[in-house]
Structures are given as structure tokens and as C-alpha cells.
C-alpha positions in Angstrom: -67.3 -52.9 -66.5 -66.4 -52.3 -69.8 -63.2 -54.1 -69.8 -64.7 -56.9 -68.0 -67.2 -57.0 -70.8 -64.3 -57.3 -73.3 -62.7 -59.9 -71.4 -65.9 -61.8 -70.5 -65.1 -62.2 -66.8 -65.6 -60.2 -63.4 -62.5 -58.6 -62.3 -64.3 -56.9 -59.1 -66.6 -58.3 -56.6 -68.8 -55.4 -55.8 -71.5 -54.6 -53.2 -72.8 -51.6 -51.2 -69.8 -51.5 -48.8 -67.0 -53.1 -50.5 -65.1 -53.8 -53.5 -62.4 -56.5 -53.9 -60.7 -58.1 -56.7 -61.6 -61.5 -57.8 -58.9 -64.4 -59.0 -59.0 -63.0 -62.5 -59.1 -59.5 -61.4 -55.8 -60.1 -59.4 -54.3 -61.8 -62.3 -55.0 -59.0 -64.7 -54.1 -56.3 -62.1 -50.5 -58.0 -61.2 -49.9 -58.4 -65.3 -51.0 -55.0 -66.1 -49.0 -53.4 -63.1 -46.1 -55.4 -64.7 -46.3 -53.9 -67.9 -46.6 -50.2 -66.3 -43.5 -50.8 -64.4 -41.4 -52.0 -67.3 -43.0 -49.2 -69.5 -41.8 -46.4 -66.8 -38.2 -47.9 -66.5 -37.9 -47.9 -70.4 -38.9 -44.2 -70.6 -36.4 -43.3 -67.7 -33.7 -45.1 -69.8 -34.5 -44.0 -72.9 -34.5 -40.4 -71.5 -31.2 -40.6 -69.8 -29.6 -41.5 -73.4 -30.4 -38.1 -74.5 -29.3 -35.8 -71.5 -26.3 -34.0 -72.4 -24.5 -31.2 -69.9 -25.6 -28.0 -70.7 -25.7 -24.6 -68.9 -22.8 -22.7 -67.7 -19.9 -24.4 -65.5 -18.4 -21.3 -63.3 -15.0 -22.2 -61.9 -13.4 -19.6 -59.5 -10.0 -20.0 -58.5 -7.0 -18.0 -57.6 -5.7 -15.7 -59.9 -2.3 -17.2 -60.4 -3.9 -20.5 -61.7 -2.8 -21.0 -65.4 -5.7 -20.4 -68.1 -4.0 -22.9 -70.5 -7.4 -23.7 -71.9 -6.9 -27.3 -70.8 -9.7 -29.6 -69.8 -9.1 -30.1 -66.5 -9.6 -28.0 -63.5 -6.3 -28.9 -62.3 -3.3 -31.4 -63.6 -3.7 -32.8 -59.5 -7.3 -33.6 -59.8 -7.9 -34.4 -63.2 -11.7 -33.6 -63.1 -12.9 -33.5 -66.6 -14.6 -30.2 -67.8 -17.6 -31.3 -70.2 -17.4 -29.8 -73.6 -20.7 -29.9 -75.4 -22.2 -27.3 -78.2 -24.9 -26.7 -75.4 -22.3 -26.1 -72.4 -20.7 -22.9 -72.0 -17.4 -22.3 -69.3 -16.5 -19.6 -67.2 -13.4 -18.7 -65.0 -13.2 -16.2 -62.5 -10.2 -15.3 -60.7 -10.0 -14.5 -56.9 
């Protein structure tokens, strides 16, 4: 009711059994929903910009595999191992 007072119009039809939106209430709801959806999308987008790989990447490979410090797991696959200050790497031979 505080919002309704501030806007100067009723947003809800109220009675003892039901509650429904008025036309201004429907418009207000749709606009607020759009704003909140945009805000959530923006927060997700900004959150993904700050994500960097972190933790330990463990690779298990045959003992005969070369350990030449390259940035790929294998010359054949070319799968890059991310290098980051917050990521460590460990190789286990089997």
C-alpha cells in the first residue's frame, strides 16, 4: 500500500477471498520484472568477467610421455593447459 500511495494509484484489487492486479498494477509489474531480469543478466555477465581458472590441474599419463614444460597436454591434441597465478599443475606418471 505504501507503493500505491507514492504512485497515487491502486496496483491490486483486494477483497476477502482474492487478490488481482489492476491495469496500472500489471504495467508496474511488467516493468519491474524487466528491470530485475536485466539486473540479473548484468550481474551474471560481470561475474563471468572475473572468473579465472584456479585450483590444481592433475594430469595422469604414461611414464614415457615427455615432460618438456610445454603448454599442451600432447602435441597431437593441442589442448592448452591454462597458466594462471591461481592455478597449479601436477603430472603423475603411470
